C-alpha positions in Angstrom: -15.0 1.7 10.7 -11.4 0.4 10.7 -10.6 -2.4 8.5 -9.1 -5.7 9.6 -5.3 -5.3 9.6 -5.5 -1.6 10.1 -2.3 0.0 11.5 -1.4 3.4 12.8 0.5 4.0 9.6 -2.4 2.9 7.3 -5.7 3.0 9.2 -7.8 2.7 6.0 -7.6 0.5 2.9 -6.9 3.5 0.7 -3.8 4.4 2.8 -2.2 1.0 2.1 -3.3 1.3 -1.5 -1.5 4.6 -1.6 1.7 3.1 -0.2 1.6 0.3 -2.9 0.5 2.5 -5.8 3.3 5.0 -5.3 6.0 2.3 -5.2 7.1 2.8 -8.7 7.3 6.5 -8.6 9.1 6.6 -5.2 11.5 4.0 -6.5 12.6 6.3 -9.3 12.9 9.2 -6.9 15.1 7.1 -4.5 17.3 6.0 -7.3 17.9 9.5 -8.6 18.5 10.8 -5.1 20.8 7.9 -4.3 22.9 8.5 -7.5 23.2 12.2 -6.7 24.4 11.5 -3.2 26.8 8.8 -4.3 28.4 11.2 -6.9 28.8 13.8 -4.2 30.4 11.3 -1.8 32.9 10.2 -4.3 33.9 13.8 -4.9 34.3 14.5 -1.1 35.7 11.2 -0.1 39.3 12.4 -0.2 38.3 15.2 2.2 36.1 13.3 4.7 37.4 9.7 4.2 36.3 6.7 2.2 34.3 5.4 5.2 31.4 7.6 3.9 31.0 5.1 1.0 30.4 2.3 3.5 27.4 4.2 5.0 26.2 4.9 1.5 26.4 1.2 0.8 24.3 0.4 3.9 21.6 2.9 2.7 21.7 1.5 -0.8 21.1 -2.1 0.4 18.2 -0.9 2.5 16.6 0.9 -0.5 17.3 -1.7 -3.1 15.6 -4.5 -1.0 12.6 -2.4 0.0 10.3 -3.3 -2.8 11.0 -7.0 -2.5 10.2 -6.8 1.3 7.0 -4.9 0.6 5.8 -7.4 -2.0 6.1 -10.3 0.5 4.7 -8.5 3.5 1.0 -8.3 4.5 1.8 -4.9 6.0 4.2 -3.2 3.6 3.9 0.2 5.4 6.1 -1.1 8.2 8.9 -1.8 5.8 8.5 1.7 4.2 8.5 3.4 7.6 11.6 1.4 8.7 13.3 2.4 5.4 12.7 6.1 6.1 13.9 6.0 9.7 16.9 3.8 8.9 18.0 6.2 6.1 17.6 9.2 8.4 19.7 7.4 11.0 22.5 6.6 8.5 22.5 10.2 7.3 22.6 11.4 10.9 25.6 9.1 11.6 27.3 10.6 8.5 26.7 14.1 9.7 28.1 13.3 13.2 31.2 11.6 11.7 31.9 14.4 9.2 32.0 17.4 11.6 28.5 17.6 13.3 27.4 21.2 13.0 30.1 21.9 10.4 29.0 18.9 8.1 27.9 19.7 4.6 25.6 16.6 4.7 23.0 18.1 7.0 20.5 19.1 4.3 20.5 15.5 2.9 18.3 14.4 5.8 15.5 16.1 3.9 15.5 13.5 1.2 14.0 10.4 3.0 11.6 12.6 5.0 10.2 14.3 1.9 9.9 11.0 0.0 7.9 9.6 2.9 5.4 12.5 2.4 4.5 10.9 -1.0 3.3 7.7 0.8 1.7 8.5 4.1 -1.0 10.7 5.6 -0.3 13.8 7.7 0.3 12.4 11.1 2.9 9.9 9.8 4.7 12.6 7.8 4.8 14.9 11.0 6.3 12.0 12.9 8.9 11.6 10.2 9.7 15.3 10.3 10.0 15.1 14.1 12.4 12.1 13.9 14.5 13.9 11.3 14.8 17.0 13.5 15.7 14.9 16.6 18.4 13.1 14.7 19.8 16.4 13.3 20.0 17.8 16.8 21.7 14.7 18.1 24.2 14.6 15.2 25.1 18.3 15.8 24.7 19.2 19.5 25.6 15.6 20.5 29.0 16.0 18.7 29.9 19.6 19.4 27.3 21.5 21.4 29.5 24.7 21.6 30.1 24.7 17.9 26.4 24.2 17.2 25.5 27.2 19.4 28.3 29.3 18.0 27.6 28.4 14.3 23.9 27.4 14.1 23.4 28.5 10.5 23.8 25.1 8.8 21.4 23.5 11.4 18.8 26.2 11.0 18.9 26.0 7.2 18.6 22.2 7.3 15.6 22.2 9.7 13.9 24.9 7.6 14.4 22.8 4.4 13.2 19.7 6.2 9.9 21.3 7.2 9.4 23.4 4.0 10.2 20.8 1.3 8.3 18.0 3.2 5.3 20.3 3.4 5.4 21.0 -0.3 5.7 17.4 -1.3 2.9 16.4 1.1 0.6 19.1 -0.3 1.2 18.0 -3.9 0.8 14.3 -2.9 -2.4 15.0 -0.9 -4.0 16.8 -3.8 -3.2 13.8 -6.1 -4.5 11.2 -3.6 -7.6 13.3 -3.0 -8.3 13.4 -6.7 -7.5 9.7 -7.1 -9.7 8.8 -4.0 -12.7 10.5 -5.6 -12.2 8.5 -8.8 -11.3 5.2 -7.3 -13.5 4.9 -4.2 -17.1 3.6 -4.4 -19.1 6.4 -2.7 -21.7 4.0 -1.3 -19.6 1.3 0.3 -16.2 3.1 0.6 -14.6 0.1 -1.2 -12.2 0.5 -4.1 -13.8 0.5 -7.5 -12.9 -0.9 -10.9 -10.5 2.0 -11.7 -8.4 1.2 -8.7 -8.5 -2.5 -9.6 -7.0 -2.1 -13.0 -3.9 -0.3 -11.7 -3.4 -2.6 -8.7 -3.9 -5.9 -10.7 -1.2 -4.9 -13.2 1.3 -4.7 -10.2 0.1 -8.0 -8.8 0.6 -9.6 -12.3 4.1 -8.3 -12.4 4.9 -9.6 -8.9 3.5 -13.0 -9.8 5.7 -13.2 -12.8 8.7 -12.5 -10.7 7.8 -14.9 -7.8 5.8 -17.6 -9.6 3.1 -17.3 -7.0 -0.6 -17.8 -7.7 -3.3 -15.2 -7.7 -7.0 -16.0 -7.1 -10.0 -13.9 -7.8 -13.6 -14.3 -6.4 -16.6 -12.9 -8.2 -19.3 -12.4 -5.6 -22.9 -11.6 -6.5 -25.8 -11.0 -4.1 -28.5 -13.5 -4.8 -31.9 -12.0 -5.9 -30.9 -8.5 -5.0 -33.6 -7.0 -7.2 -36.2 -8.5 -5.0 -34.7 -6.7 -1.9 -35.1 -3.4 -3.7 -38.6 -4.3 -4.8 -39.8 -5.5 -1.4 -37.9 -3.2 0.9 -37.0 -0.1 -1.1 -33.8 1.2 -2.5 -32.7 2.7 0.8 -32.7 -0.7 2.4 -30.9 -2.0 -0.7 -28.2 0.6 -0.2 -27.9 -0.4 3.5 -27.5 -4.1 2.4 -24.7 -3.2 0.0 -22.9 -1.1 2.6 -23.1 -3.8 5.3 -22.1 -6.6 2.9 -19.1 -4.5 1.8 -18.2 -4.1 5.5 -18.7 -7.7 6.3 -16.5 -8.9 3.4 -13.8 -6.4 4.2 -13.9 -7.4 7.9 -13.1 -11.0 7.1 -10.2 -10.2 4.8 -6.6 -9.8 5.8 -4.8 -6.6 5.0 -3.1 -7.7 1.8 -6.3 -9.3 0.4 -8.1 -6.8 -1.8 -11.9 -6.2 -2.3 -13.5 -4.0 -5.0 -17.1 -3.1 -5.8 -17.6 -3.5 -9.5 -21.0 -1.9 -9.6 -24.5 -3.0 -8.7 -24.5 -6.0 -6.5 -21.1 -7.4 -7.7 -17.9 -7.5 -5.6 -14.5 -8.8 -6.6 -12.0 -10.2 -4.1 -8.3 -10.7 -5.0 -6.2 -13.1 -3.1 -2.4 -12.7 -3.9 -0.5 -15.8 -3.1 -3.6 -18.0 -2.7 -3.9 -21.2 -4.8 -7.3 -22.6 -5.7 -7.8 -24.7 -2.6 -7.0 -21.9 -0.2 -9.1 -19.4 -2.2 -12.1 -21.8 -2.2 -11.8 -22.1 1.6 -11.6 -18.3 2.0 -14.6 -17.9 -0.4 -16.7 -20.3 1.7 -15.8 -18.3 4.8 -17.0 -15.1 3.1 -20.2 -16.7 1.9 -21.0 -18.0 5.4 -20.1 -14.7 7.1 -22.5 -12.7 4.9 -25.3 -15.3 5.3 -24.9 -15.3 9.1 -24.7 -11.5 9.4 -28.1 -10.8 7.7 -27.0 -7.4 6.3 -29.7 -4.8 6.5 -31.8 -7.2 8.6 -32.6 -9.2 5.5 -31.8 -12.8 4.7 -29.0 -12.6 2.2 -26.8 -15.1 0.3 -23.9 -14.8 -2.0 -23.0 -16.8 -5.1 -19.3 -16.9 -5.8 -17.2 -17.8 -8.8 -13.5 -18.6 -8.3 -10.6 -18.6 -10.7 -6.8 -19.0 -10.1 -3.7 -18.5 -12.2 0.0 -18.7 -11.4 3.2 -16.9 -12.3 3.4 -15.9 -16.0 -0.2 -17.0 -16.5 -1.7 -14.3 -14.2 -3.7 -11.8 -16.3 -6.8 -9.9 -15.3 -9.1 -10.4 -18.3 -9.0 -14.2 -18.5 -9.1 -14.6 -14.7 -12.1 -12.3 -14.6 -13.9 -14.1 -17.4 -13.2 -17.5 -15.8 -14.5 -16.3 -12.4 -17.5 -14.8 -14.1 -18.3 -18.1 -15.8 -17.9 -19.9 -12.5 -20.3 -17.4 -10.9 -22.8 -18.2 -13.7 -22.4 -21.9 -12.8 -23.0 -21.2 -9.1 -26.2 -19.3 -10.0 -27.4 -22.2 -12.3 -26.6 -24.8 -9.6 -29.0 -23.1 -7.1 -27.1 -20.0 -5.7 -25.6 -19.6 -2.3 -22.4 -21.5 -3.1 -18.8 -21.2 -4.2 -18.0 -22.7 -7.6 -14.4 -22.9 -9.0 -13.3 -22.7 -12.6 -11.7 -26.0 -11.7 -8.0 -25.5 -12.7 -5.3 -23.0 -12.7 -5.6 -21.0 -15.9 -3.1 -20.8 -18.7 -3.0 -17.6 -20.8 -6.1 -17.0 -22.9 
């Protein structure tokens, strides 16, 4: 089942999580690679011309603004993919302007393509390799087809490096994401679990401190779930959990996060949503589950809501406040959304 907001680049929630989780590591790799290329350009500028530093500046601006664009976008994978293709195109222009098939810059096109392999699944990486090869051919044969045919060594070496290094990076990244997926995905519902939540919420807290935006969390608990297991059996109970997970995820936008904490508890995180917006979204989720009758059983949710903003965003006190609000929802008769009532200051 595809989630709401799925894209070709990120068809599953774990794919978008991978793009976001690798942001810090990829940022460091980009900075190191950019510094190395900048140093080389300064050395070779007297030979090729100082115009090369202008292209480098364009690529640097594109890279330095990437994280900010991702933070503010509901579909950050588009910005990441644009960054890769844009950097490839800038490098191809540099190759074409510095001698085409004789350019020493040809192998550099490997860098953005290989970095993309740390973020995306196989078909996207293959598309990136294909784009890199097409741009390489255009920058060499398009500039000097006779020279490219007469001296193809640099082009052959660059294409070989492009395929080989990207394959190595993707293999290492895939092994890491497979291991992480086994440890961060709930096997019953396919939702992210508490281990994934801890890492992601730390990033959301950092982003909130930079932007001053609010973050809201909803603690969702299935009412009288034990009775479902007792009356219908555990297989029906598992079906109910799976269908509730699907129903909740189906009604969330791509940048809104849902986790199964264990048992019958789910946690929903709304970046950028204040208390009023989160309360409305919580009511929509509660109504959706009640109307869906997961597992063919009458099901209701009790939901506790808590919100904090900017510097005050922290997981523990948000979680405790939402949990206390959930307890109030249960005590008030269940099947309702109860808010902690104010934006929280630090505990």
